[in-house]
C-alpha positions in Angstrom: 108.7 -152.4 69.8 109.3 -155.8 71.0 105.9 -156.0 72.3 104.6 -155.6 68.2 107.0 -157.5 67.0 106.5 -160.9 69.1 102.7 -159.9 68.1 103.0 -159.9 64.2 105.4 -163.1 65.0 103.5 -165.5 66.5 100.3 -163.9 64.6 101.5 -164.7 61.3 102.9 -168.8 62.4 99.4 -169.3 63.5 98.5 -168.0 59.6 100.8 -170.7 58.7 99.4 -173.1 60.3 96.3 -173.3 59.4 97.3 -172.1 55.9 97.4 -174.3 53.2 98.2 -172.1 50.0 101.1 -172.3 49.0 101.7 -168.9 47.1 100.4 -168.0 50.7 102.9 -170.0 52.6 105.2 -168.2 50.8 103.9 -164.6 51.3 104.1 -165.7 54.9 107.8 -166.9 55.1 108.9 -163.7 53.5 106.4 -161.6 55.7 108.6 -163.2 58.7 111.5 -162.3 57.1 111.2 -158.7 56.6 109.9 -158.6 59.5 112.7 -160.3 61.4 115.6 -158.2 59.6 113.5 -154.3 60.2 113.3 -155.8 64.3 117.1 -156.1 63.7 117.9 -152.9 62.4 115.6 -151.2 64.8 117.2 -152.8 67.9 120.4 -152.0 66.4 119.5 -148.5 66.0 118.4 -147.8 69.4 121.2 -150.1 71.6 119.5 -150.0 75.2 116.0 -149.6 74.6 113.2 -151.4 75.7 110.0 -150.3 74.7 108.9 -153.5 76.8 108.9 -154.2 81.2 111.7 -157.5 80.5 113.3 -156.8 77.8 116.2 -154.5 76.5 118.8 -154.6 73.5 121.8 -154.5 75.2 125.3 -155.8 73.1 125.4 -159.3 74.1 121.3 -159.3 73.0 122.4 -157.3 70.1 125.0 -159.1 69.2 122.8 -162.4 69.5 120.0 -161.1 67.7 121.8 -160.1 64.3 123.7 -163.3 64.2 119.9 -165.2 64.4 118.8 -163.1 62.2 121.8 -163.7 59.7 121.7 -167.3 59.6 117.8 -167.4 59.4 117.7 -165.7 55.9 119.8 -168.8 54.7 117.5 -170.7 56.8 114.2 -169.8 54.9 115.3 -170.3 51.8 117.3 -174.1 52.4 113.9 -175.0 54.2 112.2 -173.4 50.9 114.7 -175.6 48.9 114.1 -178.8 51.3 110.3 -178.2 51.0 110.2 -178.2 48.1 110.0 -182.3 47.6 107.3 -183.8 45.8 106.9 -185.7 48.8 106.3 -183.3 51.1 102.0 -181.8 52.0 101.1 -178.9 52.3 100.1 -179.8 56.2 103.8 -180.5 56.5 104.8 -177.9 55.5 102.3 -175.6 57.6 102.9 -177.3 60.4 107.3 -177.0 59.4 107.6 -173.2 58.7 105.1 -172.5 62.0 107.6 -174.1 64.5 110.4 -172.1 62.7 109.0 -169.0 62.8 107.7 -169.6 66.8 111.5 -171.1 67.2 112.9 -167.8 65.0 111.3 -165.8 67.4 111.6 -167.7 70.7 115.8 -167.5 70.8 115.1 -163.7 69.2 113.1 -163.0 72.3 115.7 -164.7 74.8 118.3 -163.5 73.9 116.8 -159.7 74.5 115.1 -161.0 77.8 115.7 -158.5 80.9 114.5 -160.1 83.5 115.4 -164.5 84.6 112.2 -166.0 84.4 111.4 -164.5 81.1 114.5 -165.7 79.8 113.2 -169.4 81.2 109.7 -168.8 79.5 111.2 -168.1 76.1 114.1 -171.5 75.8 110.4 -173.4 77.1 109.4 -172.3 74.1 111.8 -173.3 72.5 112.1 -176.7 73.0 108.2 -176.9 71.8 109.0 -175.5 68.5 112.4 -177.6 67.4 110.2 -180.1 68.9 107.9 -179.9 65.8 111.1 -179.6 63.4 112.6 -183.0 65.0 109.7 -184.9 64.3 108.8 -183.3 60.8 109.9 -186.7 59.4 107.2 -188.3 61.0 109.1 -192.3 61.3 110.3 -194.4 63.9 113.3 -192.3 64.4 112.2 -188.7 64.5 109.6 -189.5 66.7 112.2 -191.6 69.0 114.7 -188.1 68.8 112.0 -186.0 69.4 110.8 -187.7 72.8 114.9 -188.0 74.1 115.0 -184.1 73.2 111.7 -183.3 74.8 112.4 -185.5 77.7 116.0 -184.1 78.7 114.9 -180.0 78.1 111.8 -180.6 80.1 114.4 -181.7 83.2 116.9 -178.4 81.9 113.6 -175.8 81.6 112.7 -177.5 85.3 117.1 -177.3 86.7 116.2 -173.7 85.3 113.2 -173.5 87.5 114.5 -174.9 90.1 118.0 -172.7 90.4 114.7 -169.8 89.4 113.6 -170.4 93.2 117.7 -170.8 94.8 118.0 -166.6 93.4 114.9 -165.6 95.3 116.2 -166.9 98.3 119.7 -165.8 97.7 117.5 -162.0 97.0 115.3 -162.4 99.8 117.9 -160.5 102.7 118.5 -157.5 99.9 115.4 -156.1 100.1 114.0 -156.9 96.6 111.7 -159.9 95.2 112.5 -158.3 91.3 114.5 -160.6 89.3 115.8 -158.6 86.4 119.1 -158.5 85.4 119.4 -155.2 86.4 118.7 -155.7 89.9 120.7 -159.0 90.4 123.8 -157.5 88.7 123.0 -154.4 91.4 122.4 -156.0 95.1 124.9 -158.8 93.6 127.1 -158.3 96.3 124.4 -159.0 99.1 123.5 -161.8 97.7 123.6 -165.5 99.6 126.5 -167.2 98.8 125.1 -170.4 99.6 121.7 -170.5 97.7 123.3 -168.2 95.1 126.1 -171.9 94.3 122.8 -173.9 94.5 121.0 -171.5 91.9 124.5 -171.2 89.6 124.5 -175.3 90.2 121.2 -175.7 88.5 121.2 -172.9 86.2 124.3 -173.7 84.7 123.5 -177.4 84.1 120.0 -176.5 82.9 121.2 -174.3 79.8 123.5 -177.0 78.9 121.4 -178.6 77.1 120.8 -175.6 74.3 124.6 -175.0 74.9 125.7 -178.1 74.0 127.9 -178.7 76.9 128.4 -182.1 79.6 126.2 -183.3 81.0 123.5 -182.3 78.9 124.1 -182.2 75.8 123.1 -185.4 74.1 119.6 -183.4 73.7 121.3 -181.5 70.9 123.2 -184.2 69.3 120.2 -186.2 68.5 118.2 -183.1 68.0 120.9 -181.9 64.4 120.4 -186.0 63.4 116.5 -186.2 63.7 115.6 -183.2 62.0 116.0 -181.3 58.9 119.2 -179.7 57.4 117.8 -176.4 57.9 116.9 -177.1 61.3 119.5 -178.1 62.1 121.4 -175.7 61.2 119.8 -173.5 63.7 120.3 -175.6 66.1 124.1 -176.0 66.2 124.4 -172.5 65.9 121.1 -169.5 67.2 120.3 -172.1 69.0 123.5 -173.2 71.1 123.8 -169.5 71.5 121.1 -168.6 73.3 122.1 -171.2 76.0 125.3 -169.5 76.2 123.2 -166.3 76.6 121.2 -167.6 79.2 124.6 -169.1 81.0 126.8 -165.9 80.4 123.7 -163.9 82.4 124.3 -166.3 85.4 127.7 -166.1 85.2 128.0 -162.0 85.4 126.1 -161.4 88.6 128.0 -164.7 89.9 131.0 -162.7 89.2 130.3 -160.1 91.3 130.8 -162.3 94.3 132.8 -164.7 96.3 131.9 -167.8 94.6 133.4 -166.7 91.0 136.0 -169.1 91.9 133.6 -171.8 92.8 131.7 -171.0 89.9 134.9 -171.1 87.1 135.9 -174.5 88.2 132.5 -176.1 88.0 132.5 -174.4 84.2 135.7 -175.8 83.6 135.2 -179.1 84.3 131.9 -179.2 82.2 134.1 -177.4 79.4 137.2 -180.4 79.7 134.5 -183.0 79.8 132.3 -181.2 76.7 136.2 -181.6 74.6 136.9 -184.8 75.3 133.5 -186.6 75.0 134.1 -184.5 71.3 137.3 -185.3 71.1 135.8 -189.6 71.1 133.0 -189.6 69.4 134.1 -187.9 66.6 136.8 -190.8 66.7 134.0 -192.7 66.2 131.2 -191.2 64.5 129.7 -192.0 60.7 126.6 -190.4 61.3 127.8 -187.1 59.2 125.3 -184.7 60.9 126.1 -186.0 64.6 130.0 -185.7 63.7 129.3 -181.6 62.2 127.1 -182.1 66.4 129.8 -183.6 68.3 132.4 -180.7 66.4 129.6 -177.9 68.2 130.2 -179.4 71.5 133.8 -179.2 71.4 133.3 -175.2 70.4 131.1 -174.2 73.3 133.3 -176.5 74.9 136.5 -173.4 74.0 133.4 -170.9 74.3 134.0 -171.8 78.2 137.1 -171.8 78.7 137.8 -169.1 76.7 135.2 -167.3 79.6 136.8 -169.2 82.4 140.2 -167.6 82.0 139.1 -163.9 82.1 141.5 -161.7 80.2 141.1 -161.4 76.6 139.8 -164.7 77.6 135.5 -163.3 77.2 136.3 -161.3 74.2 137.5 -164.2 72.4 134.6 -166.6 73.7 132.1 -164.5 72.6 133.9 -163.6 68.9 134.5 -167.4 68.9 131.0 -167.9 69.4 130.0 -165.7 66.4 132.1 -167.0 64.1 131.4 -170.6 64.9 128.0 -169.9 63.7 128.4 -168.9 60.5 131.0 -172.2 59.9 129.3 -174.1 61.5 125.9 -173.3 59.8 127.0 -173.3 56.6 128.0 -176.8 56.9 124.4 -177.8 58.1 122.9 -176.3 54.9 125.3 -178.2 53.1 124.0 -181.5 54.5 121.5 -181.5 52.2 123.1 -181.9 48.7 125.3 -184.3 50.4 122.7 -186.7 51.4 120.5 -185.6 48.0 123.9 -187.1 46.6 124.3 -190.2 48.2 120.7 -190.7 49.8 123.0 -191.7 53.2 124.6 -189.3 56.0 126.3 -192.2 56.5 130.0 -191.4 55.6 131.2 -194.8 54.3 128.3 -194.4 51.6 130.3 -191.3 50.5 132.7 -190.7 48.0 134.5 -188.7 45.3 131.9 -186.0 46.0 134.6 -183.7 44.2 133.5 -185.2 41.4 129.6 -185.5 41.6 129.1 -181.7 43.9 132.3 -179.5 43.1 130.9 -176.3 44.8 129.4 -178.6 47.1 132.7 -179.9 47.6 134.8 -177.1 47.9 132.2 -176.1 51.2 133.0 -178.9 52.7 136.5 -179.1 52.4 136.7 -175.4 53.4 134.2 -175.6 56.0 136.5 -178.5 57.6 139.8 -176.2 57.6 137.4 -173.2 59.0 135.8 -175.8 62.1 139.2 -176.5 62.6 140.4 -173.1 63.2 143.2 -173.8 60.4 144.1 -170.3 59.2 142.3 -167.9 57.0 139.4 -169.2 59.7 138.8 -166.5 61.6 138.3 -169.5 64.6 142.1 -169.1 64.6 142.1 -166.1 65.7 139.2 -166.4 69.1 141.0 -169.9 69.8 144.4 -168.3 69.3 143.7 -165.9 71.9 141.5 -168.1 74.1 144.8 -169.9 73.9 146.3 -167.0 75.0 143.9 -166.4 77.6 144.9 -170.2 79.6 148.4 -169.1 78.8 148.6 -166.1 81.1 146.1 -167.4 83.2 148.9 -170.4 84.4 146.8 -173.0 83.0 149.9 -174.8 81.6 148.5 -178.1 82.1 144.9 -177.7 81.1 146.2 -176.2 77.4 148.2 -178.7 76.9 145.1 -181.0 77.6 142.9 -179.0 75.6 145.6 -178.7 72.6 146.4 -182.6 72.5 141.9 -183.1 72.7 141.4 -180.2 69.5 144.4 -182.5 67.4 143.2 -185.4 68.2 139.8 -184.0 66.5 141.3 -182.4 63.7 142.7 -185.9 62.8 139.7 -187.9 62.8 137.9 -184.8 61.6 139.4 -184.9 58.6 139.7 -188.5 58.1 136.2 -188.6 57.7 135.9 -185.7 55.4 138.8 -186.8 53.5 137.8 -189.6 52.6 134.1 -188.2 51.5 135.4 -186.0 48.9 138.6 -188.1 47.8 137.9 -191.8 48.6 136.1 -194.1 46.4 132.5 -194.4 47.0 130.7 -198.5 47.9 130.7 -200.2 44.7 127.4 -200.8 44.9 127.1 -196.6 44.7 125.3 -195.7 41.5 127.4 -192.8 40.0 124.5 -192.6 36.6 121.3 -192.3 39.4 122.9 -188.8 41.2 121.1 -185.2 41.5 122.3 -182.5 39.2 122.9 -179.6 41.8 122.9 -176.8 40.6 126.1 -174.8 41.6 123.5 -171.6 43.2 122.8 -173.9 45.8 126.2 -173.3 47.6 126.5 -169.1 46.6 124.7 -168.4 50.6 127.4 -170.8 52.4 129.8 -169.2 50.7 128.9 -166.4 52.2 128.1 -167.6 55.3 132.3 -168.8 55.7 133.5 -165.4 54.1 131.9 -163.6 56.3 133.7 -165.7 59.1 136.8 -164.9 58.0 136.5 -161.2 57.6 134.7 -160.7 60.9 137.3 -163.0 62.0 140.2 -161.0 60.6 138.9 -157.9 60.2 136.4 -157.5 62.8 135.0 -153.8 62.4 135.2 -151.2 64.9 131.4 -151.3 65.7 131.6 -155.9 66.1 135.1 -154.7 68.7 132.9 -152.4 70.6 129.9 -154.4 71.1 132.2 -157.4 72.6 134.1 -154.9 74.6 130.7 -153.7 76.4 129.5 -156.5 76.3 131.5 -158.4 79.3 132.6 -154.9 80.9 130.9 -155.8 84.2 133.8 -159.2 84.2 136.2 -159.1 85.9 139.6 -158.3 84.7 
């Protein structure tokens, strides 16, 4: 089934790239959306089924595929709104839609991949498709953001490739050359520790570019800033989730070996540095999209801390990842309305947003509370469990440092958001030219925020079971 899905999705993407008719473009996009939903439903109805040699719908893959599909639907809708701008041409619309479909397809395939080399291939495809979206505006700034993203991601996939080579050397003495995750787990205890350390270090570092962690976090920041907001919503949520899947797969293997404490140390250093970097930049940044991007880095650092803390932290890490996806994507979808109002993404150019767009301002205010894990945010539940895991693991100093950094982020984030909502705009701002935005354009954001609350405070049994199944191979 995965092969059929990939074939049809790629064919639709190719047709979109060649097409210049608006009605046909919309029809093709609708067809892809139905295909994505249908493939996701099929995967959930056939858990563990493969149908292809290199794909398997395991618990983690299903979770990430489900989140991807849910966020892809409003991404397609908001992309259509974004592309309705008269300045867009049929050519730019065609390239945008083709790249968007290829990105969604590649992310879904990477999450369901059962072989590390196949994962690597689709990670590279996300770089190519994301680059086309980043360059959509075709100006000097978007060109700069594109080449930076391509350059850093090229380094990252090279690191992953080198890590795969080291992993094959670690596997050599087991008598097999199969690099599927199933075989790696089966032979984990027999892997050569020295080669495995090198493999983990390179693979982890490579995937930090996608997940948004130190040392390669800068690739994602520029991408989210320069790309259209609907694409930025995918970059800040499901693309980061795909990066986590890559890290989690190799971490599962490492967790069965004697080098687990060493791997945890590497990941903790990256996580705490990521939260620190996010804190420093959140106090200084004046660009709304970059501010949201640094907020995502903070949350990815928390996810890694939960994973390394163990115990309830395993569950909390994946729950946090899911909830963050819905909250952060809603804020990126809202950015288009902010930009329509002020014709700027600079926070000092904004003000009185409640007066100009009440429905959108409520999204921004609610999104701020939810992104900073203030109740009733579902992220409050997952963050609390991560703190609990750190406390129970006797990482008290680390917990104290993290809480100080997060408190600073709450203050810095809130200072900017409340100024946007309630402070007066600059004197040169002409309120008479403000475009009135229909409240229905904010509906998808309310639904995503509501979903983050429901899944956090009242998680369905099916979600709990999937997360528990995803982490069952990790040591207690």
